[in-house]
N, C-alpha and C positions, 0 to 999 in steps of 0.2 A: 495501305489506307484506302485505296480505291475499292477493294473488296468490302471493307468495313462500311464505307459510305453507301455502297449498293445495298448491303444487307440491312442497314439501319433505315434506308429509304423504303425498302420493301416492307419492313416490319411496321412502319408508320401508315401504310396504306390500309384502307378498309378491306374486309374479307372479299367483297365482291369485285374489287379492283386488283386483286393479287395475281400478277402475271410474272412468271419466271423467265429470265433469259435462257437461251438454249442450253448453256453449260449447267446452270442450276437445275433445269428441268430434267436433264439426263441423270444428274446426281440424285435428285429426288426420286426418280424412277428406280434407280438401283437401291436406294434406301428402303423402298417399299417392297422389294421382291421377297425378302425373308418372311414378312408378315403375310404377303399374298400366298406364299407357299403353305404356310401353316394354316391359313383360313381355308385354302382349297383342300388340304388333306382332311381337315375337320368336316368340311361339307360332304366330301365323298364318304367318309366314315359314317356320317349320319344319314346320308342319302340312300345308301344301299339298304339298311334295315327299314327305313321309312317306306321305300318302294316295295319291299317284300311284304310289309305289313298291309299297305294299301291293296296290293294284289290279293293277299289272303282274304281281306274283308270283301273285296269284289267277288271272289270265288264263293264265299259263304252267302252273300246277299243276291248275286245275279250271276249264276254260272254261265248263262248264255253270253252275257257281255264279257265275262272273263275269257271264254274261248275265242271270241272274235277279236279281242285286244291282246291276247297272249303274245303273238309275235312281236308287236311293237313294245310291249312291256319287257320281253326278253332282250330286245334291242337296247332299250334304255338301261337295263341292268348291265348289259355287256359294255355299253359306253362308259358307265360309271366305274366298272372294274378296270377297264383299260385306262381310264383317266387316273385312277388311283395307282395303277402300276407305273404310269409315266411320271407321276408326282414323286414316287419313291425311288425310281431307277434312273431317271434322266438328271444329269447335273444341273444345278440351278442356273449356271451361266448359259446353258443351251436350251433351257426350258422357257417357252413363251407362255407364261401363266395367264396373262390377260386374254390371249387368244383362246387358250384351252377353256378358261372359265366362261367366257362369253359364248363360245360354241356350244358348250354343254347346256347352258341356260336356253339358248335358242332351240336346241334339239329337244329338250324336255317340253318346251312350249308347243312344238308341232306334234309331239307324241300326245300331249293333253288334248290338242285339237282333234286328233284321230279318236281318242277315247270318248270325247264329247259327242262326236258325230255318230258313234255306235251305241250311245247310251239311250235309255228311255227318255222321251221328251221332257218329263218332269225333272230329270237329273242332268239335262244338257249343260246348264251353267256351272255345275259343281266342278267338273274337271277343268273348265276354263279358269274358274276362280283359284284353283290350285296353282296356277301359274304365278300367283303372287308370292308363294313361298320361295322359289328360287330367285325371284326378283328382289325380295327382301334381303336375301343373302348377298346378292350382287351389289345392292345399293348401300348396305350398311357394314358388312363384315369382310367382304372380299378384298378391300383396298384397291380395287380396279379403278382406274382413272375415270373421271366423269365423261370425258370425250369418248371412251369406249362403252360406258354404261348407257349413255343417251340413245344411240341408235338401236341397241338391244331392246330398251324399253319401248321405243317407238314401234319396233317390229312386233313385239309381244302384244302391244295394243292393237295393231292391225290384225294379228292372229285372233285376238279376242273378238274384234268386230266381225271378222270372217266367220268365226264359230257361231256367233249369234245370228248372223245373216243366213247361214246355211241350215240353221236349226229351226224347227217349228216353234221353238220357245220364243222366237222373236215376236210372235203374236200375243204372248202372255202379258198380262198387266205387270208382272214382276220383272220383265226384261229391262225397262228403263232403270229400275232400282239396281239390278245387277250391273248394268253399265255404269251407273253413277258410283257404285261401291268400288268397282275396279278402277275407274278413272281417278277418283279422289285418293284412293290408297296408293296408286302409282305415282301421283303427283307428290304425295307426302313422302314416299320413299325417295323420290328424286331430290326433294328439298333436303331430306336428311343426309343423303349421299353428298350433296353439294356442300353442306355445312361441315360434314366430317372431313371432306378433302381439304377445305379451306383451313380447318383447324390443324390438320396434319401438316399442311404447308407452313403454317406459322410456327409449329413446334420444330420443324426441320430448320427453318431460318434461325430460330433461337439457338438450337444446338450448333448450327454452323458458326454463328456469331461467337458463342462461348468457346468453340474450338479455336477460332482465330485469336481471341483474347488470350487463351491459354498458351498458344504457340508464341505469341509476341511478348507475354509478360512473365512467363514461368521462370523461376530462378535458375540460372545456369551457373555451373562451376561446382567445385567441391566445397563442402561445409567446413568452416573453421573448426579447430579443435574444441573451442569453448562453447560451441552451439550444441545444446542438448536435445532440443525438440527438432528432430530431423524432418518431420512432416512439413513444418513451416519454415525451417531454416533460421529459427530464433531461439532465445532462451526459453526454458520451460517455467512452470509456475514456482517450483522450488527455488530455482535460480533467481527469479524475481524477488521472492521474499528474502533470500539470503543477501542479495546485493543491496536492497533497501535497508535492511537492518545494519549492514556494514557501513553504509553511507551515513545513517542517522545516529550511529553509535560514537560520534566524535567526543573527545574529552574536553574540547575547548569550551569557554564560557558562551561563545556565540553559536547558537543552534545552526546546523548545516541547512542550507536552502536547497530544496528539491521540489519538483512539480511532477505530477503524474496525469496522463490522459488515458482513460479506459474507453475503448471504442468497441462497438459490437455491430454486426450486420443486422439491419432491420429485417424482421420476418424471416430469420434464418431457418427455422423449422419448416415454414411453408416453402422456402427455396429448396430444401432437401427433399420434400415430398413431391413437388411439381417436377423436378428434374431428377437428380439422383445425388447420392452422397458424394460421389466423385466431383460433380460440377459444383456443389456447394462448398466442398473443401477447396477447390480451385479458387473460388471467390475469396475465401479466407486467406489463401496464399497471396492473392493479389493485394488485399488490404495490408498484409504483412510487408510485402515488397514496398508498397507506397509509404508505409510508416517508417521503414528503414531509411528511405531517401530523405526523410525529414530530420533525421538525427545529424548533429553537427560534429560527431566524433567525440573523443574524450570519454567522459563517463556516461554520455547519453546511450540508451539502448532500448530495444524493443523486446518484449517477452510475451509469452502466452499467459493469459489471465484465466481463461476457462475454455470450454469446448468451442464457443463461438465468439470469444472476447480476446482482445489484445491490450497490452499496456505499453504506452510510450512514456519513458522516464526521461526527464530533462534535468540533469544535474545543474544546480545553480539557477533554475528557472522559477518563475512565480506563476500565480494563477493566470495572469494575462498571457504570459508566454505559452502556457499549456492550452489555453482557450484558442489562441491564434493557431497553434499547431494542429489542434483538433479540427478547426474550421478549414485549414488548408487540406488536411487529409479528407475531410468530408467532400469538399469541392472536387478534389482529384478523382475520387471514386465515382461521384455523380457524373463527371465529365466522360468517364469511360463508357457509360451507357450500356452496361452489361445487362441483358434482358432478364427480367424477373416479373412474370405475369401475376404473381401473388402480391406484389407491392403496390402502393398507392399510385406511383407514377410509372409502373411497368419497368423499372430498372433497379439494379442493386444500389442501395444507399447504406450509409452508416450513421450511427448516433454516437456522440462523444461526451464524456463527462470529465471535467478538469478539476483538480484540487492541488494545493501546495502545502508544504510543511509549515509555512508562516501562519496559516490560518488555524492551526491545531492548538488546542489548549495543552494537550499532552502529546508530545511528538513521538510517534511510533510508526512502524511500517503498516501495521494493521489499521491504525486510525487513518492514515493517509489513503490507503486503498479503499477503506470504507467510505471516506468522504467522496472520492472519485466515483465509487459505485452509486452513491446516492445522487450525484449529479447526472450520471448516465441514466438512472431510472427516471429522473425528472425529464430528461430529453426525450425518452421513449414515451412517457405519459403525454407529452405535448405533441405527439404525432410522429416522432422520429425524424431522421434526416436533418439533424441540428446538433449544435454543440452547446453545452450548458456547464456552468460552474456553480458550486455550492460550498459555502463556508462550513467547515466542520466545527462542532462544538467541543 
């Protein structure tokens, strides 16, 4: 429970106040490493042809500048190739991707400074502005932590100022515009990187919280012989229909009393898209476990009604009993506070529809389920996270 409390407390914090404990910080860093490795490989794969293309354009437009900058360009190309070799040959556990990525960006910045100083005065700011390209990768796609990105950006800004100061271009009326463009773009990239990292930390917390819920609430033990839906550990739709028909097919003059609660996770499709099918399915398992705890034994049972719907059947119950059971189930799921950023209150909730056989003009399993379905639709139309009953005609 202590871990759950810590994670829930962190999730409620604003993005700008999100600070991880040491243990969570190291776990978050490990979680980022595969994405960092993929981004670094893509950057190297794109960086080599881009550098070759820029070198070819320089050779075609200014051969003298190409010959003077050829050594540093070969050095940059060699560094990119060595980095690519390291990214593919060194195991991830031993590879310091953040250090490698930031070092390459700094090296490219100094190479661009060298190219700028050897360019014609009118072209001096262009190689410096090219530094924004690796900085954009560093701030947006690399998944490098902001504490590593910030000093690199500051160093590149100093390199840009140094390049302007050492160049005759500093006397040009366009120099302040170049400085403003570089500074504003750099600040925008830093803001984007900050927001991206905050969002990644929130998603990490949500996945961690869902994992804790799954370990604590997942159904343990073997499935009884009569359970047919092995995914949820409950009866399937065919068994639901068969049992209801059997119960309602009594020959006595007194119609059998039975109540049904149909419950569904609110915004289930959004939950599946935001996270994944496995996490959405776990939430459905959690609702099934909670519904099973509400049964009193005997002829009561829980069955699957649809892809994201469950039916709680109360033998001998009425609409009031079903409505109370649905409300207890709704409160239990809400109290778990399973994160769902696509929902109105950022947690997983359920809506319930209740009906009983006494309210039916013609008693049948289909009519009873249809009445509960209409009650569920009414609850969802009213905003979800509620229980409703509807008398059937």
